C-alpha positions in Angstrom: 0.0 0.0 0.0 1.6 3.2 -1.1 1.2 6.2 1.3 1.6 9.5 -0.5 -0.9 11.7 1.3 -2.5 12.3 4.8 -5.6 10.5 3.5 -3.4 7.4 2.6 -2.0 7.5 6.1 -5.4 7.7 7.6 -6.6 4.7 5.6 -3.5 2.7 6.6 -4.3 3.4 10.3 -7.8 2.4 9.7 -6.8 -0.9 8.2 -4.6 -1.6 11.1 -7.3 -0.9 13.6 -9.6 -3.2 11.6 -7.0 -5.9 12.0 -6.9 -5.3 15.7 -10.6 -5.6 16.2 -10.9 -8.7 14.1 -8.2 -10.5 16.1 -9.6 -9.4 19.5 -13.1 -10.6 18.3 -11.5 -14.1 17.9 -9.5 -13.8 21.2 -12.1 -12.5 23.6 -14.2 -15.7 23.7 -10.9 -17.6 24.7 -10.2 -15.2 27.6 -13.8 -15.5 28.8 -13.7 -19.3 28.7 -10.3 -19.4 30.8 -11.4 -16.8 33.4 -12.2 -18.5 36.8 -13.8 -15.3 38.0 -17.5 -14.9 37.0 -17.2 -10.9 36.7 -14.1 -11.2 34.5 -15.8 -13.7 32.3 -18.8 -11.4 32.0 -16.5 -8.4 31.2 -14.7 -10.3 28.4 -18.2 -11.5 27.0 -19.6 -8.0 27.1 -16.7 -6.5 25.3 -16.8 -9.2 22.6 -20.3 -7.9 21.7 -18.9 -4.3 21.7 -16.0 -5.3 19.7 -18.4 -6.6 16.8 -19.9 -3.2 16.8 -16.5 -1.6 16.6 -15.8 -3.7 13.5 -19.2 -2.4 11.9 -18.3 1.1 12.6 -14.9 0.8 11.0 -16.5 -0.8 7.9 -18.8 2.3 7.8 -15.6 4.5 7.7 -14.3 2.4 4.8 -17.6 3.1 3.0 -17.3 6.9 3.7 -13.7 6.7 2.2 -15.0 4.8 -0.8 -12.4 2.0 -0.1 -12.3 -1.6 0.8 -10.5 -3.0 3.9 -6.9 -4.1 3.0 -4.6 -6.5 4.9 -2.5 -4.6 7.4 -1.3 -6.8 10.1 -1.0 -5.2 13.6 2.0 -6.8 15.1 1.4 -5.6 18.7 -1.8 -7.6 19.1 -0.1 -10.6 17.5 2.6 -10.1 20.2 0.0 -10.1 23.0 -1.4 -13.4 21.6 2.0 -15.0 21.5 2.7 -13.9 25.1 -0.7 -15.5 26.1 0.3 -18.7 24.4 3.8 -18.7 26.2 2.2 -18.2 29.5 -0.1 -21.2 28.9 2.9 -23.4 28.4 3.9 -22.8 32.1 0.6 -24.7 33.1 -0.5 -22.0 35.5 -3.2 -22.4 38.0 -6.7 -21.1 37.1 -6.4 -17.9 39.3 -3.1 -17.0 37.8 -4.4 -17.5 34.4 -7.4 -15.3 35.0 -4.9 -12.5 36.5 -2.9 -12.8 33.4 -5.9 -12.6 31.0 -7.2 -9.4 32.9 -3.9 -7.7 32.4 -3.6 -8.9 28.8 -7.0 -7.6 28.1 -6.2 -4.2 29.7 -3.0 -3.9 27.6 -4.9 -4.5 24.4 -7.4 -1.7 25.3 -4.6 0.7 26.0 -3.4 -0.1 22.4 -6.8 0.6 21.0 -7.1 3.8 22.9 -3.9 5.2 21.5 -4.9 4.0 18.0 -8.4 5.6 18.1 -7.0 8.9 19.3 -4.7 8.9 16.4 -7.6 8.1 13.9 -10.0 10.7 15.3 -7.2 13.4 15.1 -6.4 12.4 11.5 -10.1 12.2 10.5 -10.6 15.9 11.8 -7.4 17.0 10.1 -8.5 15.8 6.6 -12.1 16.7 7.0 -13.6 13.3 7.3 -16.2 14.5 10.0 -18.6 11.5 9.2 -16.0 9.2 10.6 -15.5 11.0 13.8 -18.6 9.9 15.7 -18.1 6.3 14.6 -14.6 6.4 15.9 -15.4 8.3 19.2 -18.1 5.6 20.0 -15.4 2.9 19.7 -13.0 5.0 21.7 -15.3 5.5 24.7 -16.2 1.9 25.0 -12.5 0.9 24.8 -11.9 3.5 27.7 -14.7 2.0 29.7 -13.4 -1.6 29.1 -9.9 -0.7 30.2 -11.0 0.8 33.4 -13.3 -2.2 34.2 -10.5 -4.8 33.4 -8.1 -2.9 35.6 -10.6 -2.6 38.5 -11.3 -6.3 38.2 -7.5 -7.3 38.2 -6.9 -5.1 41.3 -9.9 -6.5 43.1 -8.7 -10.1 42.3 -5.2 -9.3 43.4 -6.4 -8.0 46.7 -8.4 -11.1 47.2 -5.4 -13.4 46.7 -3.3 -11.2 48.9 -5.8 -11.3 51.7 -6.1 -15.2 51.4 -2.4 -15.5 51.7 -2.3 -13.3 54.9 -5.2 -15.1 56.7 -4.6 -14.9 60.5 -3.8 -18.1 62.5 -6.8 -19.5 64.3 -6.9 -18.7 67.9 -3.9 -16.3 67.8 -4.3 -13.5 70.3 -4.5 -10.0 68.9 -1.7 -7.8 70.2 -2.6 -5.6 73.2 -5.8 -7.4 73.8 -6.7 -8.6 77.3 -6.6 -12.4 77.8 -9.8 -14.4 77.9 -11.8 -13.8 81.0 -10.4 -10.3 81.6 -13.7 -8.8 80.9 -15.6 -10.8 83.4 -16.8 -9.0 86.6 -14.6 -9.7 89.6 -15.4 -9.8 93.4 -14.1 -7.4 95.8 -10.8 -9.3 96.1 -8.0 -8.9 93.4 -8.0 -11.6 90.8 -5.4 -14.4 91.3 -4.4 -17.3 89.1 -2.4 -20.1 91.0 -1.5 -17.6 93.7 0.4 -15.3 91.0 -0.6 -11.8 90.4 -2.0 -11.1 86.9 0.0 -8.7 84.7 -0.7 -5.1 85.5 -2.8 -5.9 88.5 -2.3 -3.8 91.6 -1.3 -5.6 94.7 -3.1 -5.2 98.2 -0.4 -3.0 99.4 0.7 -1.1 96.2 -1.2 1.5 94.2 -2.6 0.5 90.8 0.0 0.1 88.0 -1.4 -0.7 84.6 1.6 0.3 82.2 -0.8 2.9 80.7 -3.6 0.5 80.1 -6.3 -0.4 82.8 -7.4 -3.9 83.3 -11.1 -4.0 82.1 -13.7 -4.2 84.8 -11.4 -5.3 87.6 -11.8 -4.0 91.1 -9.0 -2.3 93.1 -7.8 -3.5 96.5 -8.0 -0.1 98.0 -11.2 1.1 96.5 -14.4 -0.4 94.9 -15.9 2.6 93.0 -19.6 1.8 91.7 -19.9 0.4 88.3 -21.9 3.5 87.2 -18.8 5.7 87.8 -16.4 3.5 85.7 -15.7 4.5 82.0 -17.4 2.3 79.5 -15.1 -0.4 78.2 -15.3 -1.9 74.6 -14.7 -5.5 73.9 -11.7 -4.5 71.7 -8.3 -3.5 73.1 -8.5 -0.6 75.8 -7.6 2.8 75.0 -3.9 3.5 75.2 -2.2 5.9 77.7 -5.3 6.0 80.1 -4.5 6.4 83.7 -5.6 3.7 86.2 -5.8 5.8 89.4 -8.9 7.0 91.1 -9.8 9.5 88.5 -11.9 8.3 85.4 -10.8 10.4 82.5 -13.3 10.7 79.6 -12.7 8.6 76.5 -13.7 11.7 74.5 -10.5 13.2 75.4 -8.5 10.6 73.5 -7.2 11.4 69.9 -9.4 10.3 67.0 -8.6 7.1 65.3 -7.3 7.2 61.7 -10.5 5.9 60.2 -12.2 9.1 61.5 -9.3 11.5 60.9 -10.1 15.1 60.2 -9.6 16.6 56.8 -6.3 18.1 58.0 -4.9 14.6 58.7 -6.2 13.4 55.3 -4.6 16.3 53.5 -1.2 15.6 55.0 -1.4 12.0 53.6 -2.5 12.9 50.0 0.5 13.0 47.7 0.9 14.0 44.1 1.2 11.1 41.8 -1.1 8.8 43.9 -3.8 6.8 42.2 -7.4 7.8 43.0 -10.1 5.2 43.0 -13.8 5.1 44.0 -15.3 3.3 47.1 -15.9 0.5 44.5 -12.2 0.4 43.9 -12.7 1.4 40.2 -10.0 3.9 38.9 -10.9 7.5 38.7 -7.5 9.2 38.0 -4.2 10.5 39.5 -3.5 13.2 42.2 -2.3 16.5 40.9 -1.8 19.8 42.7 -2.6 19.2 46.4 -4.1 22.5 47.8 -5.1 23.6 51.3 -8.7 22.3 51.1 -8.8 19.9 48.1 -6.7 18.2 45.5 -6.9 18.0 41.7 -7.8 14.7 40.1 -6.2 14.2 36.6 -9.0 12.2 34.8 -8.0 10.5 31.6 -10.0 11.7 28.6 -12.3 14.1 30.8 -12.0 17.4 32.4 -10.1 17.4 35.7 -11.9 18.0 39.1 -10.9 19.4 42.5 -12.0 16.9 45.1 -12.3 18.1 48.8 -10.6 16.2 51.5 -13.8 15.2 53.2 -14.6 13.2 50.0 -11.7 10.8 50.9 -12.6 7.7 52.8 -9.1 6.3 53.3 -5.5 6.9 52.0 -3.0 3.9 51.6 0.7 4.1 50.7 -0.1 4.5 47.1 -3.9 5.1 46.6 -6.5 7.6 47.5 -9.9 6.0 48.2 -13.0 8.2 47.8 -16.2 7.6 49.8 -18.3 7.5 46.5 -18.2 5.1 43.7 -16.1 6.0 40.6 -19.0 6.4 38.3 -20.6 9.1 40.6 -17.5 11.5 40.6 -18.6 13.4 37.5 -22.0 14.1 39.2 -20.4 15.8 42.1 -20.7 19.6 42.3 -16.9 19.9 42.7 -14.9 22.8 41.3 -13.0 22.4 38.0 -9.6 23.9 36.8 -9.6 26.7 34.4 -9.6 25.5 30.8 -6.8 28.1 30.1 -4.3 26.6 32.5 
């Protein structure tokens, strides 16, 4: 195929993308069949149907050009297929194969996204406005598919990690009182085989609790009524609480990380972190952290400034919002200027 003009270059790119879509139409049913996860299988099946529509849209573009599809092999997709076949030779377990297929599908979507961007730009440049809506429809579905596959791969990876870190049965939780510590005691100090319990005051000594009171345990020198004792949760006691005669209010203790104020969240959000919704679907990347909010760089869409009170949690490399990813665009958040 001789390329002598921008129109010839557009036609070449169109033929290459046509080859990509036809190969993926053959590959997606295989990926769906191999997937152990039901959601992954459904995602591949749904995108197979979308891919057939993509092929039809490209064929309409060929008709607009007054040309027929020519054979132009896209070696990048062929390379992904060879990678898949090489991985199968390792005889991986079903879960590993599902993870590999999700990442392979995500890679192919990224290639298609780049290809459709180039085709849309070229179509606008040479005045083929009739092709633009067809190509844009394909592009938007490729973006949605890439986000879905990435979210599923992340979710499945977390599940496998959690299974690998399952706690040992009957293993005590650090700093948790031993079994029976929450049982009410009589007016005498608790004893076990004539040995004092850890952190228990002796009859002739003041109470010493190493900064942690023994739950619901009476003292040798005083027996304050239960109504005057601070409420104790079944979880580990609040750290740094004095065990003397005073009963300081739990309300004076610092707030836990899960309920950290916006100022604490602001100190944890860093530029370059990934931003995901409460459903763990990707939203974008953190840019330009300010005093009261931070900018989310959203692919293919206008950026938004998210307030810190919209953050549910911050991990080492990820900001998790308190709303699903598909609701971010519906929020009345400020947007950066189009000029800068």
